[in-house]
N, C-alpha and C positions, 0 to 999 in steps of 0.2 A: 442506595445512593443514586441520585439522578444526575445525568449528564446532559448537556445541551445536545439537541439533535437537529438535523437538517434533512429535508426531503431529497432523495436521490433523483435529481432531474424532475421532469414533470409527472412521471408515472410511477416512480420507484418507491420503496419503503422509506421510513424515517430511520436514519442512521445516526448514531452518536458521532460527534464531530471529531472524535479520535477513535480509530479502529485498531484491532490487534492484527498484526501481520505475522503469519506462521512460516515465513521463509526460513528464518533462523532455526526454527524447530526442526524442519525437515532437511535442511542443508547444513547440518551442524559443522561438518568439516571445513566448509567454506569460511567459517568464522573462527578458525583456530581450534584449539583443543576443546572438544565438546564436553559439557557437563553431563552428569548422569541423566539417563532418560527420564527417571522419575521427577527430577527437578524441572525438566522441560515441560512435562505434563502438568506439574504444579503451577508453573508460570502461565501456561495457557488457561488453566482453571481459575487463576486469579482474576481473570476477566469477569467472572461471575460475581465477584465482590465489588466491582468498581463502577458499574454503570455503563461500561463499554458494552454495546449491544450487538457488535458484529465482528466476525473473524474472517480474515482473508487467507486462503491457502491455494494450492495448485497441484495438479497431478505430477508435475516435474520436480516438485520440492522433495528431494530424496526418493524419487521414483515411487511416490505414494506414501512415504513415511509420514510426511507432515499431516496429510488427511487422516491417517490412522491415529496419530497422536492427538489430533483435535477430537476425534471420536472418543478416545479414552478420557480426555479431560472433561468432556461434556456428558459423559455417561449418566443417564437418568435426568439430565437437565437440558437436553438439546433445544427444547422449545423456548428457552430463556434468551437465546441469541440467534442472530441471522448468520448464515454461513454463505460465504462467497468462495468460489473456486474457479479453476481455469482449465481449459484444454489447450494444448500446444501443438503446433504443426510437427510433421516429421522432420528430422529424425528424432529429435529429443522427446517429442510427445506422441500421442496416439495418432494424430493427423487431422487434417481439415476437410477431407472428403465427407460427404453427408453421413455415410454409414459409420465413418470413424468418429465423427462428433457424437453420434448417438452412443456408440460403444464406450467412448471415453466418459460420457455422462453416467452411464450405467455402472461403470467401474468406480467412479468417484462416489456415487450414491452408496455403493456397497462398502467402500473403505470408510466413509463418513458415518455409516450405520444410520442412515436417514432415508426418508422416502421423497425428499425434496431438496433442491438447492435453491437458496433464496436469490442468489445472483450468480449467473454462469457467464464466464468471460473468455474471449479469445486472447491468449496470452501475448502473442506478438504476431506480426504479419507473416503470412506464408511466403516462402521463396521457391517453392517447388512447382509452381504453375497451377495450383488449385485456385479457381476464381473465387474471390471473396463473396460473390453473390451466392454461390452454391453453399458455402460454409454458413453464411448468415441465414439463409433460408432454413437450413437444418437447425440452427439455433432457435429460430422462430417457432419451428414445429415442436421443439421441446417445451416451449411456453404453452402452446396450444394443448399439449398432452398433460400439462400440469406437473411435469417433472421438475420444471424450473420456474421461478417466479419472475425474474427479470434477467435481461441479457445485456452484456456490455463488451467492450473491447479494451485492449491494453497495448500501449506503445504504438498506436495508430496515428497517422496524420489526418489532416482535414479531408483530403481527397478520398481516402479509404472509408472514413466515417460517412461521408456523403453517399458513397456507393452502397453502403449497408442501409443507410436511412431510406433509400428508395424502396427497399423491400419491407422494412419494419423499423420502427423507432429504435434508436440506440439509447438504452437507458443510462449507460455510463461509459466513461473513459477512465482507465487507470493509467497514470502517467508519472514518471519521475519528476518531482517538483519540490524544491526546498529553497532556502535563502542562499544556498551555494549552487543551486542548479535551477535558476528561474527562467530558463530560456523559453519555455513553452507557455509563458504567461498569456500571450495573445490567443493561442489555441484554446487554453483553458477558459478564458473569458468568452470566446466564441461558443464553446460548448454550453456555458451557462445561458447564453442568449438563445440557444437552440433547445433548451429544456433537457440537456444531457448532463447528468451528474458527473462530477470529477472526484476521483479518489487519488490522492497524492501519495505515491510511495517514495521511500527514501527521504522523508521530511527532516530527519535528523542527520542526513548526509552520512549514513553508515557509521555513526558515532562521533563524527567531527563536531556536530552541533550539540553534543551533550556537555561539552566543557571538560570531559575527562581525558581527552587525547591531547598530547603535547608534541612538540617538535621531536622529542626523543623517544616517543612511544614506538616500540618494535612489535611487529605482528608475527604470529607463529607461521611456520612453513605450511603452505596450503591455504592460508587466509587470503582471500581475494584482495584485501586492502594493501597487500604488499606490491601490487601492480603499479608500474610507473606511469600508466596511462590514466589512472583513476585520480580522484580528488586528492589522493594521498601521495601522488607522484612528486618528484623533485620540483620545488618551486611552488607548486599548487598548494601543498599542505601549509606552507608558511602564509600564503595569502588567505587561505581558509581560516587559519587560526587568528589572523588579524581581525577578521569579522567577528569571531567568537569573543576576542578580547574587548572589542567595541560594544558587544552585546551585554557584557557582564554588568556594567553600572546600570543599564536599563532594567535588567532582570532584578537586580538588588533593589532598585527604586520601587518596583512593583511587588516585591516580596515573593518572588518565584525564582526558580533555577533556570539556567540557560536553555536546557532542553525543553522546558515548558514554554518559554518565550518563542523558541523556534517552531514548535508545534502550533502555537496560537497564531503566529504570523501566517503560517501555511493555511489554516482553515479560515482565516479572515480575508484571504485573497478572493477577488471576484471570480465566481464559477466553481470554487472548490467546495465540495460537500463535506469531505472528511479526510483527515490525515492518518495514514497507516503507520503505526509504530510497533515494531516487534521487539521482543526481548526474551531471553531465557532466564531472566532474574525476576522473581515475583515483586520485589520492591520497585524495580524499574517500571513494571507494568502499572503499579499503583500511582507512581509519580507521573507517568505519561497520561493516565486517566485524569488526574487532577488538572492537567492543562486544559481539559475541555471546559472548565469553568472560568478560564481567563478571558477577560474582555479587554481588547486593545482599542484605545481611541484613535482618532485620525492623526493627532499630533504624534503619537507614539509610532504609528505605522509609517508616517513620513520620516520620522527619525531613523527607523530601521531601514527604510529604502535608501536613505542617504549612505548608510554604512555598507550597503551591498556593493558599492563601487570599489570597495577594498578587495572584493572576492575574486575567485579564479574565473568566474564566468565573464568577467569584464576585463581580465588581464590581457 
């Protein structure tokens, strides 16, 4: 099965417009009661049937568990997909000093059972005093050595990206972006103008934009979505669900489901290369992949933009 692809910035690889995110796979407890590990591995392996050609993971997802599960799922078929992973600053991650970045890369390569990482990313900005210039120079050296194909950042602002850019082109920005979290639209558009690819995480707003969550949905203890400061908090969930309700007739008109409409809106935005959708359910992986074939015309995009005024970002 073929899926539409887009080039990652000016220098990166061709990525399917929907990617697979392995956060849920590695941080199972954060999403409530986890399914059996074999089911998680099957969900990741489903990517190989769908046309999704890249998987995003990170060293901090389950302290390496996600990377290990990705390796299991791809056993014998690693060359069929591109792998993106990330290094995080201390204390959660290995650290952003030059020697730490290299050590983190080597550990990820081992967990992933591969000799190369197609896209290596800084997971979020450092707050311990490590200059981003030191970190980015270390990332660039990994490219020069052939351990890494492309390098990017995640959760960075324009100022930090520009500081990296002085040293070496930034291939990508991974940023939270969805119909319920569109605040970084201008930064994403700017990245597109600079030849920086953008990978949108959270495009389904952690389940809100699937249409499966209602005002009465309760989350298990430990599930991060119980938090009052999230999109699921008091008042915000209702506004989010108003957006979903307004999306339903549009999805029905197009012959798709709400989640596919939300994904399509995301990768149709200026600057966005691909939307990252994770799941521990193989059927959901297939459905997400099918969104990659959805084409939205200008009138439909304008219609969707108008209903965003119902959402929490504008409340």
